[in-house]
C-alpha positions in Angstrom: 136.5 89.7 98.8 132.7 90.1 98.8 132.9 93.0 96.7 134.7 91.0 93.6 132.8 89.3 91.0 133.6 87.6 88.0 132.1 89.1 84.7 129.5 87.7 82.6 129.6 88.2 79.4 126.0 90.5 78.0 125.2 91.0 81.6 126.5 94.0 84.1 128.5 93.5 87.2 126.3 95.2 89.5 123.3 93.0 87.5 125.6 89.5 88.6 126.9 91.0 92.2 123.1 91.5 93.0 121.9 88.0 91.8 125.2 86.6 93.7 123.6 88.7 96.8 120.5 87.2 97.1 121.7 84.2 95.8 123.5 83.4 98.4 120.2 84.7 101.2 121.3 88.0 101.9 119.0 91.0 100.8 120.1 94.6 99.2 119.0 98.2 100.0 120.8 100.6 97.7 120.5 104.2 97.4 119.8 106.3 94.4 121.0 110.1 94.7 121.0 112.5 92.6 120.0 116.1 91.4 115.4 116.1 90.4 114.9 114.9 87.2 118.7 113.1 87.0 117.3 110.1 86.0 117.5 108.5 89.2 113.8 106.0 89.4 114.2 105.7 85.3 118.0 104.0 86.2 116.9 102.0 89.5 113.5 100.5 87.1 116.3 100.1 84.2 117.8 97.5 87.3 115.0 96.2 88.4 113.6 95.1 85.0 117.2 93.0 84.2 117.2 91.7 87.6 113.2 90.8 86.6 111.8 91.1 83.4 108.4 90.3 85.0 108.9 93.8 87.3 105.9 95.4 87.9 105.4 99.4 88.1 102.2 98.9 89.2 102.5 97.4 91.7 106.6 97.5 93.0 107.3 101.1 92.8 105.8 102.7 96.2 105.2 106.3 97.6 105.1 105.8 100.6 105.7 103.7 104.1 102.4 102.0 104.7 102.2 101.0 100.7 105.5 98.9 100.8 104.4 97.2 104.2 101.3 96.4 102.2 103.1 95.0 99.0 105.9 93.1 100.8 103.9 91.1 103.1 101.2 90.5 100.6 101.0 87.0 99.0 101.7 87.9 95.5 104.6 89.5 96.3 106.5 87.0 98.9 106.2 84.4 95.9 108.1 86.5 93.7 111.3 84.3 92.7 113.3 87.9 92.5 111.4 90.1 95.1 112.3 93.5 94.3 110.8 97.4 95.8 111.5 101.1 94.0 110.7 103.1 97.1 110.5 106.6 96.3 110.8 109.7 96.8 111.1 108.0 100.6 112.5 111.4 102.5 108.5 112.5 102.3 107.7 110.4 105.5 111.2 109.2 106.6 113.0 112.0 106.4 115.9 113.1 108.7 114.4 115.8 109.8 111.9 113.6 111.8 114.0 110.6 112.9 112.1 110.4 116.4 108.8 109.7 114.9 107.1 106.8 115.3 106.7 105.8 111.6 111.3 106.3 111.2 111.3 104.1 114.0 109.1 101.3 113.1 110.5 101.5 109.5 114.3 100.8 111.1 113.1 98.4 112.7 111.7 96.4 109.5 114.7 97.3 107.8 116.7 95.7 110.2 114.2 92.0 111.2 114.1 91.9 107.3 117.5 90.1 105.9 115.9 86.8 105.7 113.6 88.0 103.0 116.0 88.5 100.2 114.3 92.0 98.9 115.8 94.6 96.7 114.6 97.8 98.4 115.8 100.8 96.2 115.7 103.6 97.7 115.7 106.8 95.1 116.6 110.5 97.2 118.3 113.2 96.1 120.3 113.0 98.8 121.5 110.2 101.1 121.1 113.0 104.5 117.8 112.7 103.5 117.2 109.4 105.1 118.2 109.1 108.9 121.2 108.0 109.9 119.4 104.5 111.4 118.4 104.5 108.1 121.8 105.1 106.5 123.8 102.4 108.2 121.4 99.9 107.2 122.7 100.8 103.3 124.3 98.3 101.3 125.4 100.6 98.2 125.1 104.4 96.8 124.3 104.5 93.4 124.9 107.9 92.3 123.7 109.3 89.2 125.8 111.9 88.1 123.8 112.6 83.9 121.9 111.4 81.2 123.2 110.9 77.6 120.2 111.3 76.2 121.7 110.9 72.7 122.5 107.5 73.5 119.9 107.0 76.2 122.3 106.0 79.3 122.2 107.0 82.8 126.1 107.7 83.9 126.0 106.0 87.2 129.0 105.9 89.7 128.5 102.9 91.9 129.7 102.6 95.7 129.2 99.6 98.0 129.5 100.9 101.8 130.5 99.9 104.9 129.9 101.3 108.2 132.0 101.2 110.6 130.1 101.0 114.2 133.3 102.2 117.0 134.4 104.7 113.9 131.3 106.2 113.4 132.5 106.4 109.9 131.1 105.3 106.2 133.3 103.5 103.8 133.0 103.6 100.8 134.4 100.2 97.8 134.5 100.0 94.7 132.8 96.2 93.2 136.3 95.1 91.6 135.2 92.9 88.6 137.1 90.0 87.2 137.9 89.7 83.4 140.0 88.3 81.2 142.4 87.7 84.4 142.6 90.5 84.7 140.9 92.4 88.1 139.4 96.3 87.2 137.5 98.7 89.3 133.6 99.0 88.4 134.4 103.3 88.3 131.3 103.9 86.2 128.4 102.0 84.9 126.6 103.2 82.1 122.6 102.1 82.6 120.4 101.8 79.3 116.8 103.6 79.2 114.1 101.3 81.2 111.6 99.8 78.7 108.5 102.8 78.0 105.1 100.1 79.3 107.2 100.4 82.8 108.2 104.3 82.5 104.4 105.2 81.4 103.3 103.6 84.2 105.4 105.2 87.2 105.2 108.6 85.1 101.2 108.4 85.6 101.9 107.0 89.5 104.5 110.3 89.9 101.9 112.2 89.3 99.3 111.3 90.9 101.2 110.8 94.2 103.1 114.4 93.5 98.9 116.1 93.1 98.3 114.6 95.9 101.1 115.7 98.3 100.5 119.4 96.8 97.0 118.4 98.0 97.9 117.6 101.7 100.4 120.3 102.1 98.1 123.0 100.8 95.7 121.2 103.6 97.9 121.5 105.9 98.2 125.4 105.2 94.7 125.7 105.7 95.0 123.9 108.6 97.7 126.8 110.5 95.6 129.5 109.3 92.5 128.4 110.3 92.1 129.3 113.5 92.5 133.2 111.2 88.9 132.1 109.6 85.1 132.5 110.6 84.3 129.3 111.4 87.2 128.8 113.8 86.6 132.6 115.7 86.2 132.4 119.5 83.6 133.1 121.5 83.2 136.9 122.3 82.5 137.3 126.2 79.3 137.8 127.2 80.9 142.1 128.1 82.3 141.4 124.3 79.1 140.5 122.4 77.4 144.1 124.2 80.3 146.3 122.9 79.9 144.6 119.3 76.2 144.8 119.5 76.4 148.8 120.1 79.2 149.3 117.3 76.9 148.0 115.3 73.8 150.3 116.4 75.1 153.2 117.0 78.6 153.9 115.1 80.4 155.5 117.5 82.5 154.7 120.6 82.0 157.6 122.7 78.1 157.0 121.8 78.7 153.2 123.4 80.9 153.8 126.5 78.2 156.9 127.3 75.8 153.7 126.5 77.2 151.0 128.7 78.8 153.8 131.3 82.2 153.3 130.6 85.2 155.3 129.9 86.2 155.4 125.6 89.5 153.6 126.4 87.3 150.6 127.9 85.9 150.3 124.5 88.6 150.6 122.5 90.6 148.1 125.2 87.2 145.3 124.0 87.6 146.3 120.7 90.8 145.4 120.0 89.8 141.6 121.7 87.4 141.4 119.1 89.5 141.8 116.5 91.5 139.8 118.0 89.2 136.7 118.0 87.8 137.6 114.2 85.0 140.2 114.8 84.9 143.4 113.4 81.4 146.1 113.7 79.8 145.8 110.7 78.9 150.0 110.9 80.8 152.4 110.0 81.6 154.3 113.0 81.8 158.3 112.9 85.3 160.0 111.5 86.4 156.8 112.4 88.0 154.1 110.1 85.4 151.6 109.1 84.5 148.6 110.3 83.2 145.1 108.8 82.8 141.4 109.4 86.3 139.9 108.4 
């Protein structure tokens, strides 16, 4: 059985099973799910540290697909005995909502072709369906974070090995079976200890930097969406519209502008509406009418 492992004293059976998988020339793609702040990434860090005490939080935790590719193609990473990566908040780049994007297609291509690299790629995201369906088909295990016992400093995880049936288009969830004292036990619960402080400090600093950058990018996108309303993005006026605007600034009255241009007052109002739609307004107050000012 692929999901059967013999218990090793002093080591978590999930760690033993993962090491066996890598030894058999396979990669491992687990997804850590759970509510925000429940300890997904901390648990993934602890898992990574148990696999390799030299795990480097500065280099081996990434927040973008580009950073992931830079890491796994680097000579430093290729020379690691245990090639571990934590991809935190992947839904910000490879989400289910834009699965047809070029980034998603490249990401799925990478996942489907790097089996021989023996990489352990951890995804940390609130919900499994945040990833697109093509990515999820390649995930081997879901670690459901149930909560944190702060007194004992343990995270409660429910591990489920995933098997996808392409014919039925359905996922099957299996438990890891552990041989202990000549009996086979299902691994229903897994309690992961708090990771070392030197790793969590680095992660928290990098996560803050990532969040600040993400918020700045969101603000920039919102600003660009509103850009057409700003003066610097106003459309040019036609020759007649500019003439109407200049006369409104000079005379301050629709009827006077109409008389000057020898057109009807409704025509002047029609021009003013188009002028306002382009982001311009007269600066001189109109007599017995609403005040205008540049916006």
